[in-house]
C-alpha positions, 0 to 999 in steps of 0.5 A: 795244627795249632788253633791260629793255624787252624784259623788261617786254614778256615779263612782262606777256605771261606775267601776260596769259596767266596772266589768260586762263587764269583767265578761261576758267575763270571765264567758262565758269562764267558762260556756263554760266548765262545769256548776258549782256545785250547793250547797244547804241546808235549813237555820235555818228560814225553807227557801231552799237555792242554792249556786254557788260559782264563786270566779273569779269575784268581784260580787254577784247576789242574787234572792229570790222566793216565792210561790206568783204569780199570782195563789195566789191572790182571783179571785175576787182580780186578780191583787193583786200579782202584785201589793203587789210585785210592792210595796214591793220597795216602801220603808221600815220601816226605809227608803223612796223609793227615800232613798232606791234608793240613798242607792243602786246607792250609792254602784252600786247595782242593784235592779230587780224582776219578778212575773209570775203565779207561783212565785214572787221574788226579785233580786240584784246585787252588787259588792262583796267588803265588803262596797259595799256589806254590804249596799246592802244587808242591804238594800235589807233585809229591802225591803224583810223584812219591807215593808211599803206599802206607802198609796201614793204609793200604790194609785200610783201603783193601778191607774198605774195599772188600766191605764195599764189594760185599755191601754192592753185592746185595744191591739189585742195580749193582748186581745188574750192572756187573752181569750186563759188563759181563755179558757184554764184554766177557774176557775183554778187560772192559767186563772186569770188577773187583770181586772179593777173591780178586782183592784179597790176591792184591799185595802192596807190592801189586799196588806199587808196580801197578803205579811204576807200570802205569802212572808213566810220564811219557803216558800222562795228560796234563789239563791246565785251566785258569789264572796262568799265563803260557810261561807259567803253565809250561813250568807247572808241566814240567814241575809235574812230570818230571818226576814221574815214573819212565817207561819205553814204548806204549802200554800193552794193546788190549785185545779188540771188543767182540759183538755178543750173542743175543741173550737174556739173563734173569737173577733172583733177588727179593727186590721189590722191583725187577731191574733191567739192563739191555744194551750191546758194544756200540761206540768208542771215542772216535768213531765218526758216528758219534754225533748222529748216534748222539743225537738219535739217542736224544729222542730214543731215551736221552731226552728225559720226559721227551724221549719216545722211551719215557713216553712209551713206557711210563707216561703212556703205561705207566710201567716204570717211573724212569727209562733212559738210554744212553752211549757211553763212548770209551777207547774201544766200544762202550756201551749202548745202555737201556734201563728201567725198573718195574713191577715184578709181574710187569717185567716182561710187558715192559720189557717187550715195549722197551723192544718195540719201541728200539725195533721201530726207532732202528726201522724208521729213525726219529721223524724231522720234528723230534730231530729239530727239537734234539738238535736245539736242546742239545745244542742249546744245553752245551754251555752248561758243560763249561760254564765253569772252570771245573766243567771245562777242565773235565772236557778238556781232560777228555779231549785230551786223553782221547786225543780229540781234535783242538777243536771239538768244543767249538765244532760240537754245536756245527757237528750236531746241526749237521745231522739228518735223519738218514745220518741217524738211521744208518748210524743206528744200524751199524751200531745197534744190531739186535742180534747182539743185544744182552738183557740182564733182568734181576729181581724178575721173579723168575728162576 
């Protein structure tokens, strides 16, 4: 890149940053009023499209998700989904990785992406002016439709993944998380985590095959938020999805999630503290118990310093600096996870107190005052989930991928407000059965 081009690129990035600063303020005010309407249609390719028009901000945020998360990798090649996702950005048929970086920087565009157990996707943030938008969109389409998976990049990223696994396996919190998911999900794909032996088996041809089989047009979910009208959004959707791989039919069905038998796994580790996780598979995205569990968990362990676990385990007894609980809803039953760190010599007492708090909550649920406070906090904090284009994009992308109602954002406060103490107790009784709780203690001091 020439010196002049570099100056131009930096100038565009400064302009982009200024626009984002203004946009954040303007969008926060708009979000506080009401969620913007979501438009939805099916592209010619079969891709599902979700669009929120926000004309006041000269920018576009775009996300494309696929059913290509970690659960889609073969068990003997765990890590293939993440490696494929990383390599999508390593060059296209027309441009090298460095050239793609320069093309995006030249117009101040930002490329992002994420992968989890269910989904994998890429995102783009660009100014909406014609020249900047056009170059950013064309480059993004190249990345999605014609990834090159260069040999050198494949070798580099595979080596990087192996080194990352080796480092992570020395960390007690990572060991605890991997063991926790193995106990929760056993042979189900949600249990998969990359290991040295599975990553070593991955060849470049596996990456190409995984891309062709999973990054397909008919299963793409495209989310567009920002400065565009419906006609432009439709053209963008066609531009991004038309050149994606084609596949007939639905992806292979995954096995159902089964509940584990209650058990405790203790893993020796030289860490100064014990890392404790306990929980069970509990909540899918479409579960009718979603809102009772959300509100109830705020009282149990999701409300920070006002939650029962924090009060009983930290404030009253000093067993842990932090203790928490959350539900992670997935396409199939995602976990309820309760976690804390504590001194090794008091791990047993801390864990016993966590069980006592959970048993009490399961037996009686929240008080009327706790329920009222939880509702107020969840409803009052909801605007912060959609107070920028990027956050709104994330929420709409979730709605699209999991095929939730288009009114989900608008309905949130009302659904929370309707939850009763009886509904919380009933939902927890259905979804949190002590006979299925699994526990992992890393650095327990016991072998």
